[in-house]
C-alpha positions as CSV (number, residue, x, y, z in Angstrom):
1,M,91.7,-141.6,-113.8
2,S,94.5,-143.4,-115.5
3,T,98.1,-143.1,-114.3
4,L,99.1,-141.3,-117.4
5,L,96.4,-138.6,-117.0
6,R,97.2,-138.3,-113.2
7,S,100.8,-137.7,-114.1
8,A,99.8,-135.0,-116.7
9,A,97.6,-133.3,-114.2
10,S,100.3,-133.3,-111.6
11,E,102.8,-131.9,-114.1
12,A,100.3,-129.1,-115.0
13,L,99.8,-128.2,-111.4
14,F,103.6,-128.1,-110.9
15,R,104.0,-125.8,-113.9
16,L,101.4,-123.5,-112.6
17,T,102.9,-123.1,-109.2
18,A,106.6,-123.6,-109.5
19,Q,107.4,-122.5,-113.0
20,H,104.9,-119.7,-113.5
21,G,105.0,-118.5,-109.9
22,L,101.3,-118.8,-109.4
23,S,100.3,-119.1,-105.8
24,F,96.9,-120.1,-104.6
25,R,94.9,-118.7,-101.6
26,G,92.5,-120.5,-99.3
27,D,90.7,-123.3,-101.1
28,Q,91.8,-122.4,-104.6
29,Q,94.4,-125.2,-104.9
30,A,92.0,-127.8,-103.6
31,V,89.4,-126.7,-106.3
32,V,92.0,-126.8,-109.1
33,E,93.2,-130.3,-108.0
34,H,89.7,-131.5,-107.7
35,V,89.0,-130.5,-111.4
36,I,92.3,-131.5,-113.0
37,F,92.4,-134.8,-111.3
38,G,89.1,-135.8,-113.0
39,A,86.1,-134.3,-111.3
40,R,83.1,-134.1,-113.6
41,S,81.5,-131.3,-111.7
42,T,82.6,-128.9,-108.9
43,F,80.8,-126.3,-106.9
44,Y,82.8,-123.5,-105.3
45,L,81.2,-120.8,-103.3
46,A,83.4,-117.9,-102.3
47,P,83.0,-114.2,-101.3
48,C,84.2,-111.2,-103.4
49,G,87.9,-111.0,-103.7
50,A,88.5,-114.7,-103.0
51,G,90.0,-115.3,-106.5
52,K,87.2,-116.9,-108.4
53,S,88.4,-115.3,-111.6
54,L,91.8,-116.9,-111.2
55,L,90.2,-120.3,-110.9
56,L,88.1,-119.7,-114.0
57,S,91.1,-118.7,-116.0
58,V,93.3,-121.6,-114.9
59,L,90.5,-124.2,-115.3
60,A,89.3,-123.0,-118.6
61,G,92.8,-123.3,-120.0
62,W,93.3,-126.8,-118.5
63,T,90.0,-128.6,-119.0
64,R,89.0,-127.4,-122.5
65,R,85.4,-127.9,-121.3
66,I,82.5,-125.6,-120.8
67,L,82.6,-123.8,-117.5
68,V,79.5,-122.2,-116.0
69,V,80.0,-119.4,-113.6
70,V,77.1,-117.9,-111.6
71,T,77.8,-114.5,-110.3
72,P,75.5,-112.1,-108.4
73,T,76.3,-109.1,-110.5
74,N,73.4,-107.0,-109.3
75,A,74.3,-107.6,-105.6
76,L,77.9,-106.9,-106.3
77,A,77.2,-103.6,-108.0
78,A,74.8,-102.6,-105.2
79,S,77.5,-103.3,-102.6
80,H,80.0,-101.2,-104.5
81,C,77.6,-98.3,-104.8
82,T,76.8,-98.2,-101.1
83,A,80.3,-98.6,-99.9
């Protein structure tokens, strides 16, 4: 990654956290950094409630690339019905 792009990525991460008050939990920041600093692909496996939707929203706005999310909707629905 070029120095200019790395600087822009650092600035974007700063704006998300400092200026917009966004705080990351667990591995969220590592995933965001991995993607905005130039990773072509990333795999993130996390349980329900770990903030995957936040990552999807942040990264979709930053990368302007296609993001693929695989979610076990049937398993999630079943766990909510039995709880």
